[in-house]
DSSP file (Angstrom, degrees, kcal/mol; ACC not computed):
  #  RESIDUE AA STRUCTURE BP1 BP2  ACC     N-H-->O    O-->H-N    N-H-->O    O-->H-N    TCO  KAPPA ALPHA  PHI   PSI    X-CA   Y-CA   Z-CA
    1    1 A X              0   0    0      0, 0.0     3,-0.1     0, 0.0     0, 0.0   0.000 360.0 360.0 360.0 143.7    0.0    0.0    0.0
    2    2 A X        -     0   0    0      1,-0.2     3,-0.1     3,-0.0     0, 0.0  -0.198 360.0 -76.1 -66.9 162.9    1.3    3.5   -0.7
    3    3 A X        -     0   0    0      1,-0.1     2,-0.4    23,-0.0    -1,-0.2  -0.315  56.1-102.4 -59.2 139.0    2.4    5.8    2.0
    4    4 A X        +     0   0    0     -3,-0.1     2,-0.3    21,-0.1    -1,-0.1  -0.501  57.6 152.2 -68.9 123.3   -0.5    7.4    4.0
    5    5 A X        -     0   0    0     -2,-0.4    21,-3.0    -3,-0.1     2,-0.4  -0.971  17.4-177.9-152.5 137.1   -1.1   10.9    2.9
    6    6 A X  E     -A   25   0A   0     -2,-0.3     2,-0.5    19,-0.3    19,-0.2  -0.996   8.8-167.8-142.9 134.1   -4.3   13.0    2.9
    7    7 A X  E     -A   24   0A   0     17,-2.6    17,-2.0    -2,-0.4     2,-0.4  -0.986   8.8-172.0-120.2 129.6   -5.0   16.5    1.8
    8    8 A X  E     +A   23   0A   0     -2,-0.5     2,-0.3    15,-0.2    15,-0.2  -0.980  11.4 166.8-122.6 132.1   -8.3   18.1    2.8
    9    9 A X  E     -A   22   0A   0     13,-2.0    13,-3.5    -2,-0.4     2,-0.4  -0.988  35.2-115.7-144.2 153.0   -9.4   21.5    1.4
   10   10 A X  E     -A   21   0A   0     -2,-0.3     2,-0.5    11,-0.2    11,-0.2  -0.744  28.2-135.9 -87.5 132.7  -12.6   23.6    1.2
   11   11 A X  E     -A   20   0A   0      9,-2.6     9,-0.6    -2,-0.4     3,-0.5  -0.776  21.1-139.6 -89.3 129.1  -14.0   24.1   -2.2
   12   12 A X  S    S+     0   0    0     -2,-0.5     7,-0.0     1,-0.2    -1,-0.0  -0.461  72.9  44.5 -85.3 157.5  -15.0   27.7   -2.8
   13   13 A X        +     0   0    0      1,-0.3    -1,-0.2    -2,-0.1     2,-0.1   0.517  67.7 144.5  93.2   6.0  -18.1   28.9   -4.6
   14   14 A X        -     0   0    0     -3,-0.5    -1,-0.3     1,-0.1     3,-0.1  -0.486  56.8 -99.4 -75.2 148.9  -20.8   26.6   -3.2
   15   15 A X    >   -     0   0    0     -2,-0.1     3,-1.8     1,-0.1    -1,-0.1  -0.221  52.3 -79.7 -61.1 157.5  -24.2   28.0   -2.7
   16   16 A X  T 3  S+     0   0    0      1,-0.3    -1,-0.1    -3,-0.1    32,-0.1  -0.218 120.4  36.3 -53.7 150.6  -25.2   29.2    0.8
   17   17 A X  E 3  S+ b   0  48A   0     30,-0.7    33,-2.7     1,-0.1    32,-2.3   0.250 104.6  90.0  82.9  -9.2  -26.3   26.3    3.0
   18   18 A X  E <   - b   0  50A   0     -3,-1.8     2,-0.5    30,-0.2    33,-0.2  -0.965  50.7-174.5-123.0 133.7  -23.6   24.0    1.4
   19   19 A X  E     - b   0  51A   0     31,-2.4    33,-3.2    -2,-0.4     2,-0.5  -0.990  13.4-158.0-123.2 121.3  -20.0   23.5    2.5
   20   20 A X  E     -Ab  11  52A   0     -9,-0.6    -9,-2.6    -2,-0.5     2,-0.5  -0.873   7.5-172.1-104.8 127.7  -17.9   21.3    0.2
   21   21 A X  E     -Ab  10  53A   0     31,-3.2    33,-3.0    -2,-0.5     2,-0.4  -0.978  11.6-149.3-118.9 125.9  -14.8   19.6    1.5
   22   22 A X  E     -Ab   9  54A   0    -13,-3.5   -13,-2.0    -2,-0.5     2,-0.4  -0.786   6.5-158.5 -99.0 137.4  -12.5   17.8   -0.9
   23   23 A X  E     -A    8   0A   0     31,-2.3    34,-0.8    -2,-0.4     2,-0.4  -0.933  10.0-179.6-114.0 136.2  -10.4   14.8    0.1
   24   24 A X  E     +Ab   7  57A   0    -17,-2.0   -17,-2.6    -2,-0.4     2,-0.4  -0.965  52.2   4.0-137.9 119.8   -7.3   13.7   -1.8
   25   25 A X  E    S-Ab   6  58A   0     32,-2.3    34,-2.7    -2,-0.4    35,-1.1  -0.932 101.4 -15.1 120.3-136.5   -5.2   10.6   -0.8
   26   26 A X  E     - b   0  60A   0    -21,-3.0     2,-0.7    -2,-0.4    35,-0.2  -0.935  40.3-160.3-120.9 129.8   -5.8    8.0    1.9
   27   27 A X  E     + b   0  61A   0     33,-2.6    35,-1.5    -2,-0.4    38,-0.5  -0.895  46.6 116.5-110.8 101.5   -8.1    8.1    4.9
   28   28 A X  S >> S-     0   0    0     -2,-0.7     4,-2.3    33,-0.2     3,-1.3  -0.683  81.3 -60.3-145.7-164.9   -6.9    5.6    7.4
   29   29 A X  T 34 S+     0   0    0      1,-0.3     4,-0.3    -2,-0.2    -2,-0.0   0.738 129.7  53.4 -62.6 -23.1   -5.4    5.2   11.0
   30   30 A X  T 34 S+     0   0    0      1,-0.1    -1,-0.3     2,-0.1     4,-0.1   0.650 121.8  26.3 -85.4 -15.7   -2.5    7.4   10.0
   31   31 A X  T <> S+     0   0    0     -3,-1.3     4,-2.2     2,-0.1    -2,-0.2   0.558  95.0  87.8-123.2 -13.2   -4.6   10.3    8.7
   32   32 A X  H  X S+     0   0    0     -4,-2.3     4,-1.9     1,-0.2     5,-0.1   0.889  91.1  46.7 -63.1 -42.8   -8.0   10.2   10.5
   33   33 A X  H  > S+     0   0    0     -4,-0.3     4,-1.8     1,-0.2    -1,-0.2   0.905 114.6  47.2 -69.6 -38.2   -7.0   12.3   13.5
   34   34 A X  H  > S+     0   0    0      1,-0.2     4,-2.6     2,-0.2    -1,-0.2   0.859 108.5  57.4 -66.7 -34.1   -5.3   14.9   11.4
   35   35 A X  H  X S+     0   0    0     -4,-2.2     4,-2.7     1,-0.2    -2,-0.2   0.903 105.2  50.5 -61.9 -41.0   -8.4   14.9    9.1
   36   36 A X  H  X S+     0   0    0     -4,-1.9     4,-2.6     2,-0.2    -1,-0.2   0.926 111.4  47.4 -63.8 -44.7  -10.6   15.8   12.1
   37   37 A X  H  X S+     0   0    0     -4,-1.8     4,-1.9     2,-0.2    -2,-0.2   0.921 114.1  46.9 -62.4 -44.7   -8.4   18.7   13.1
   38   38 A X  H  X S+     0   0    0     -4,-2.6     4,-2.3     2,-0.2    -2,-0.2   0.920 111.9  50.6 -64.0 -43.8   -8.2   20.0    9.6
   39   39 A X  H  X S+     0   0    0     -4,-2.7     4,-2.2     1,-0.2     5,-0.2   0.921 107.3  53.9 -60.8 -44.5  -12.0   19.7    9.1
   40   40 A X  H  X S+     0   0    0     -4,-2.6     4,-0.9     1,-0.2    -1,-0.2   0.905 110.9  46.7 -56.8 -42.2  -12.6   21.5   12.4
   41   41 A X  H  < S+     0   0    0     -4,-1.9    -1,-0.2     1,-0.2    -2,-0.2   0.892 111.9  50.8 -66.4 -40.0  -10.4   24.4   11.1
   42   42 A X  H  < S+     0   0    0     -4,-2.3    -2,-0.2     1,-0.2    -1,-0.2   0.846 118.6  34.9 -69.4 -34.3  -12.1   24.5    7.7
   43   43 A X  H >< S+     0   0    0     -4,-2.2     3,-2.3    -5,-0.2    -1,-0.2   0.471  82.3 128.3-102.1  -1.6  -15.7   24.6    9.0
   44   44 A X  T 3< S+     0   0    0     -4,-0.9     3,-0.1     1,-0.3    -3,-0.0  -0.353  88.5   1.0 -57.5 123.0  -15.1   26.7   12.1
   45   45 A X  T 3  S+     0   0    0      1,-0.3    -1,-0.3    -2,-0.1     2,-0.2   0.370  99.1 136.2  80.1  -5.8  -17.6   29.6   11.9
   46   46 A X    <   -     0   0    0     -3,-2.3     2,-0.6     1,-0.0    -1,-0.3  -0.512  47.6-143.7 -76.1 142.9  -19.2   28.3    8.7
   47   47 A X        +     0   0    0     -2,-0.2   -30,-0.7    -3,-0.1     2,-0.3  -0.937  39.3 142.2-107.5 117.3  -22.9   28.3    8.4
   48   48 A X  E     -b   17   0A   0     -2,-0.6   -30,-0.2   -32,-0.1     3,-0.1  -0.993  45.4-159.5-152.0 155.1  -24.3   25.3    6.4
   49   49 A X  E    S+     0   0A   0    -32,-2.3    33,-2.4    -2,-0.3     2,-0.4   0.663  89.6  41.1-100.2 -29.7  -27.1   22.8    6.3
   50   50 A X  E     -bc  18  82A   0    -33,-2.7   -31,-2.4    31,-0.2     2,-0.7  -0.981  63.4-160.2-127.9 127.2  -25.2   20.3    4.2
   51   51 A X  E     -bc  19  83A   0     31,-3.2    33,-2.8    -2,-0.4     2,-0.6  -0.929  17.5-160.0-102.8 115.0  -21.6   19.3    4.5
   52   52 A X  E     -bc  20  84A   0    -33,-3.2   -31,-3.2    -2,-0.7     2,-0.8  -0.863   5.8-158.4-102.9 118.9  -20.5   17.7    1.3
   53   53 A X  E     -bc  21  85A   0     31,-3.2    33,-2.4    -2,-0.6     2,-0.9  -0.867   8.9-153.0 -95.6 110.6  -17.5   15.5    1.3
   54   54 A X  E     +bc  22  86A   0    -33,-3.0   -31,-2.3    -2,-0.8     3,-0.3  -0.759  17.2 177.5 -85.3 108.5  -16.1   15.3   -2.3
   55   55 A X  E >   +     0   0A   0     31,-2.7     3,-1.8    -2,-0.9    34,-0.5   0.178  40.8 118.8 -98.7  15.4  -14.4   11.9   -2.4
   56   56 A X  E 3  S+     0   0A   0      1,-0.3    -1,-0.2    30,-0.2   -32,-0.1   0.861  85.8  32.0 -50.4 -43.0  -13.4   12.1   -6.0
   57   57 A X  E 3  S+b   24   0A   0    -34,-0.8   -32,-2.3    -3,-0.3     2,-0.8   0.199  86.6 116.6-106.5  15.9   -9.6   11.9   -5.2
   58   58 A X  E <   -b   25   0A   0     -3,-1.8    31,-0.5   -34,-0.3    34,-0.2  -0.767  40.4-177.6 -81.7 115.2   -9.9    9.7   -2.1
   59   59 A X  E     +     0   0A   0    -34,-2.7     2,-0.3    -2,-0.8   -33,-0.2   0.688  59.7  15.2 -91.0 -18.8   -8.0    6.6   -3.2
   60   60 A X  E     +b   26   0A   0    -35,-1.1   -33,-2.6    31,-0.1     2,-0.3  -0.990  53.4 179.3-157.8 142.7   -8.4    4.5   -0.1
   61   61 A X  E     -b   27   0A   0     -2,-0.3     2,-0.2   -35,-0.2   -33,-0.2  -0.992   7.4-179.4-142.9 142.5  -10.4    4.2    3.1
   62   62 A X     >  -     0   0    0    -35,-1.5     4,-2.3    -2,-0.3     3,-0.4  -0.595  52.4 -71.6-126.1-167.3  -10.4    1.7    5.9
   63   63 A X  H  > S+     0   0    0      1,-0.3     4,-2.5     2,-0.2     5,-0.1   0.839 130.5  53.6 -60.4 -35.1  -12.3    1.2    9.2
   64   64 A X  H  > S+     0   0    0      2,-0.2     4,-1.8     1,-0.2    -1,-0.3   0.892 109.9  48.5 -66.4 -38.4  -10.6    4.1   10.9
   65   65 A X  H  > S+     0   0    0    -38,-0.5     4,-2.1    -3,-0.4    -2,-0.2   0.884 110.2  51.1 -66.3 -39.7  -11.7    6.3    7.9
   66   66 A X  H  X S+     0   0    0     -4,-2.3     4,-2.6     1,-0.2     5,-0.2   0.912 107.7  53.8 -62.2 -42.2  -15.2    5.0    8.2
   67   67 A X  H  X S+     0   0    0     -4,-2.5     4,-2.4     1,-0.2    -2,-0.2   0.889 106.5  52.5 -58.8 -39.9  -15.1    5.8   11.9
   68   68 A X  H  X S+     0   0    0     -4,-1.8     4,-2.5     2,-0.2    -1,-0.2   0.939 110.2  47.5 -60.0 -48.8  -14.1    9.4   11.0
   69   69 A X  H  X S+     0   0    0     -4,-2.1     4,-2.6     1,-0.2    -2,-0.2   0.923 113.7  46.9 -59.9 -45.8  -17.1    9.7    8.6
   70   70 A X  H  X S+     0   0    0     -4,-2.6     4,-2.7     1,-0.2    -1,-0.2   0.884 111.4  52.1 -65.8 -38.4  -19.6    8.3   11.1
   71   71 A X  H  X S+     0   0    0     -4,-2.4     4,-2.5    -5,-0.2    -2,-0.2   0.923 111.1  46.3 -63.1 -45.2  -18.2   10.5   13.8
   72   72 A X  H  X S+     0   0    0     -4,-2.5     4,-2.6     2,-0.2     5,-0.3   0.929 112.5  51.5 -62.7 -44.8  -18.6   13.6   11.7
   73   73 A X  H  X S+     0   0    0     -4,-2.6     4,-1.9    -5,-0.2    -2,-0.2   0.935 112.6  45.0 -56.7 -49.0  -22.1   12.5   10.7
   74   74 A X  H  X S+     0   0    0     -4,-2.7     4,-0.9     1,-0.2    -1,-0.2   0.903 113.6  50.7 -63.7 -41.9  -23.1   12.0   14.3
   75   75 A X  H >< S+     0   0    0     -4,-2.5     3,-0.6     1,-0.2     4,-0.3   0.935 115.1  39.5 -64.1 -48.6  -21.6   15.3   15.4
   76   76 A X  H ><>S+     0   0    0     -4,-2.6     5,-2.0     1,-0.2     3,-1.4   0.779 104.6  68.0 -77.3 -23.9  -23.2   17.5   12.8
   77   77 A X  H ><5S+     0   0    0     -4,-1.9     3,-1.9    -5,-0.3    -1,-0.2   0.815  89.1  66.4 -62.1 -28.6  -26.6   15.7   13.0
   78   78 A X  T <<5S+     0   0    0     -4,-0.9    -1,-0.3    -3,-0.6    -2,-0.2   0.761 102.8  46.9 -62.6 -23.8  -26.9   17.1   16.6
   79   79 A X  T < 5S-     0   0    0     -3,-1.4    -1,-0.3    -4,-0.3    -2,-0.2   0.107 123.4-104.9-103.0  19.5  -27.2   20.5   14.9
   80   80 A X  T < 5S+     0   0    0     -3,-1.9     2,-0.3     1,-0.2    -3,-0.2   0.812  80.0 134.0  58.9  32.5  -29.7   19.4   12.3
   81   81 A X      < -     0   0    0     -5,-2.0     2,-0.4    -8,-0.1    -1,-0.2  -0.752  46.2-137.9-106.2 159.2  -27.0   19.4    9.6
   82   82 A X  E     -c   50   0A   0    -33,-2.4   -31,-3.2    -2,-0.3     2,-0.5  -0.935   1.6-142.2-123.0 141.5  -26.4   16.6    7.1
   83   83 A X  E     -c   51   0A   0     -2,-0.4    23,-0.5   -33,-0.2     2,-0.4  -0.885  22.8-173.6 -98.9 130.2  -23.3   14.9    5.8
   84   84 A X  E     -cd  52 106A   0    -33,-2.8   -31,-3.2    -2,-0.5     2,-0.4  -0.970  11.1-148.8-126.0 138.6  -23.4   14.0    2.1
   85   85 A X  E     -cd  53 107A   0     21,-2.7    23,-2.4    -2,-0.4     2,-0.4  -0.855  13.6-164.9-107.5 142.4  -20.8   12.0    0.2
   86   86 A X  E     -cd  54 108A   0    -33,-2.4   -31,-2.7    -2,-0.4    23,-0.2  -0.988  53.6 -12.1-132.8 141.8  -20.0   12.5   -3.5
   87   87 A X        -     0   0    0     21,-2.7     2,-0.2    -2,-0.4    -1,-0.1   0.798  63.3-178.2  50.5  50.5  -18.2   10.6   -6.2
   88   88 A X        -     0   0    0     20,-0.2    -1,-0.2     1,-0.1   -32,-0.2  -0.526  31.4-113.4 -70.4 145.4  -16.3    7.9   -4.3
   89   89 A X     >  -     0   0    0    -34,-0.5     4,-3.0   -31,-0.5     5,-0.2  -0.190  37.9 -91.8 -69.9 175.0  -14.2    5.7   -6.6
   90   90 A X  H  > S+     0   0    0      1,-0.2     4,-2.3     2,-0.2     5,-0.1   0.892 124.4  45.5 -60.0 -44.8  -15.2    2.1   -7.0
   91   91 A X  H  > S+     0   0    0      2,-0.2     4,-1.7     1,-0.2    -1,-0.2   0.903 115.8  46.2 -69.4 -39.4  -13.0    0.6   -4.3
   92   92 A X  H  > S+     0   0    0    -34,-0.2     4,-2.5     2,-0.2    -2,-0.2   0.922 113.0  50.7 -65.9 -43.4  -14.0    3.4   -1.8
   93   93 A X  H  X S+     0   0    0     -4,-3.0     4,-2.6     1,-0.2     5,-0.2   0.883 106.1  55.9 -61.6 -38.4  -17.7    2.9   -2.7
   94   94 A X  H  X S+     0   0    0     -4,-2.3     4,-2.7    -5,-0.2    -1,-0.2   0.919 109.9  45.4 -59.3 -43.5  -17.4   -0.8   -2.2
   95   95 A X  H  X S+     0   0    0     -4,-1.7     4,-2.1     2,-0.2     6,-0.3   0.932 112.5  50.6 -65.7 -46.0  -16.1   -0.3    1.4
   96   96 A X  H  <>S+     0   0    0     -4,-2.5     5,-2.0     1,-0.2     6,-0.8   0.897 115.2  43.7 -59.0 -41.0  -18.8    2.3    2.1
   97   97 A X  H ><5S+     0   0    0     -4,-2.6     3,-0.8     3,-0.2    -1,-0.2   0.911 109.4  56.4 -70.6 -43.6  -21.5   -0.1    0.8
   98   98 A X  H 3<5S+     0   0    0     -4,-2.7    -2,-0.2     1,-0.3    -1,-0.2   0.883 114.0  38.8 -57.0 -41.9  -20.1   -3.1    2.6
   99   99 A X  T 3<5S-     0   0    0     -4,-2.1    -1,-0.3    -5,-0.1    -2,-0.2   0.467 115.0-113.9 -92.9  -0.9  -20.2   -1.4    6.0
  100  100 A X  T X 5S+     0   0    0     -3,-0.8     3,-1.8    -4,-0.5     4,-0.5   0.635  70.4 137.9  85.0  14.6  -23.6    0.3    5.3
  101  101 A X  G >>< +     0   0    0     -5,-2.0     4,-1.8     1,-0.3     3,-1.7   0.871  69.0  64.2 -59.6 -35.4  -22.5    3.9    5.3
  102  102 A X  G 34 S+     0   0    0     -6,-0.8    -1,-0.3     1,-0.3     5,-0.2   0.616  94.4  61.4 -66.1 -10.9  -24.7    4.5    2.3
  103  103 A X  G <4 S+     0   0    0     -3,-1.8    -1,-0.3     1,-0.1    -2,-0.2   0.659 113.7  32.6 -87.9 -16.4  -27.7    3.7    4.4
  104  104 A X  T <4 S+     0   0    0     -3,-1.7     2,-0.4    -4,-0.5    -2,-0.2   0.574 121.6  45.4-112.5 -14.2  -27.1    6.6    6.8
  105  105 A X  S  < S-     0   0    0     -4,-1.8    -1,-0.2   -23,-0.1   -21,-0.2  -0.994  81.5-120.6-131.5 136.5  -25.6    9.1    4.4
  106  106 A X  E     -d   84   0A   0    -23,-0.5   -21,-2.7    -2,-0.4     2,-0.4  -0.456  25.6-157.2 -70.5 146.7  -26.7   10.1    1.0
  107  107 A X  E     -d   85   0A   0    -23,-0.2     2,-0.3    -5,-0.2   -21,-0.2  -0.996  11.4-177.1-129.6 131.6  -24.2    9.6   -1.9
  108  108 A X  E     -d   86   0A   0    -23,-2.4   -21,-2.7    -2,-0.4   -20,-0.2  -0.803  35.9-119.1-124.8 164.7  -24.3   11.5   -5.2
  109  109 A X  S    S+     0   0    0     -2,-0.3     2,-0.3   -23,-0.2   -23,-0.1   0.776  93.3   1.5 -74.6 -27.5  -22.3   11.4   -8.4
  110  110 A X  S  > S-     0   0    0    -25,-0.1     4,-2.2     1,-0.1     5,-0.2  -0.979  71.2-108.4-154.0 160.8  -21.1   15.0   -8.1
  111  111 A X  H  > S+     0   0    0     -2,-0.3     4,-2.7     1,-0.2     5,-0.2   0.899 120.2  54.7 -59.1 -38.8  -21.3   18.0   -5.8
  112  112 A X  H  > S+     0   0    0      1,-0.2     4,-2.5     2,-0.2    -1,-0.2   0.908 107.6  48.5 -61.9 -42.8  -23.5   19.7   -8.4
  113  113 A X  H  > S+     0   0    0      2,-0.2     4,-2.6     1,-0.2    -1,-0.2   0.910 112.0  49.8 -63.7 -42.3  -26.0   16.8   -8.4
  114  114 A X  H  X S+     0   0    0     -4,-2.2     4,-2.3     2,-0.2    -2,-0.2   0.937 112.4  46.7 -61.0 -47.7  -26.0   16.8   -4.5
  115  115 A X  H  X S+     0   0    0     -4,-2.7     4,-1.1     1,-0.2    -2,-0.2   0.915 113.9  47.9 -62.7 -43.9  -26.7   20.6   -4.4
  116  116 A X  H  < S+     0   0    0     -4,-2.5     3,-0.4    -5,-0.2    -1,-0.2   0.922 114.5  46.0 -63.1 -44.1  -29.4   20.3   -7.1
  117  117 A X  H  < S+     0   0    0     -4,-2.6    -1,-0.2     1,-0.2    -2,-0.2   0.840 117.9  42.0 -68.2 -34.0  -31.1   17.4   -5.3
  118  118 A X  H  <        0   0    0     -4,-2.3    -1,-0.2     1,-0.2    -2,-0.2   0.515 360.0 360.0 -94.8  -5.6  -31.0   18.9   -1.9
  119  119 A X     <        0   0    0     -4,-1.1    -1,-0.2    -3,-0.4    -2,-0.1   0.480 360.0 360.0 -80.4 360.0  -32.0   22.5   -2.8
């Protein structure tokens, strides 16, 4: 497996009520805690109803990464906000489906599709 590396960034230009966060790399035991810290910084003070995780460039996820997603989902749900996933590659989508993440979080083909569907 390649070296664990993850880059998380906020995508600009989303409509109000939507915050898009892009993931690039690997979400595993080596990157999950840093991912939480980075996410906290990116969304601090942001006002949104939907947090969209763009997984287009996420190449790998394991159980620790799934735990991160579920933790974020649980945390923001307390504020009546929703976590939405978009465009996971085939292997990431297989993991999400296998553990049932797709039953608690909506998944869309693109951020644009998610925004259109949820608006």
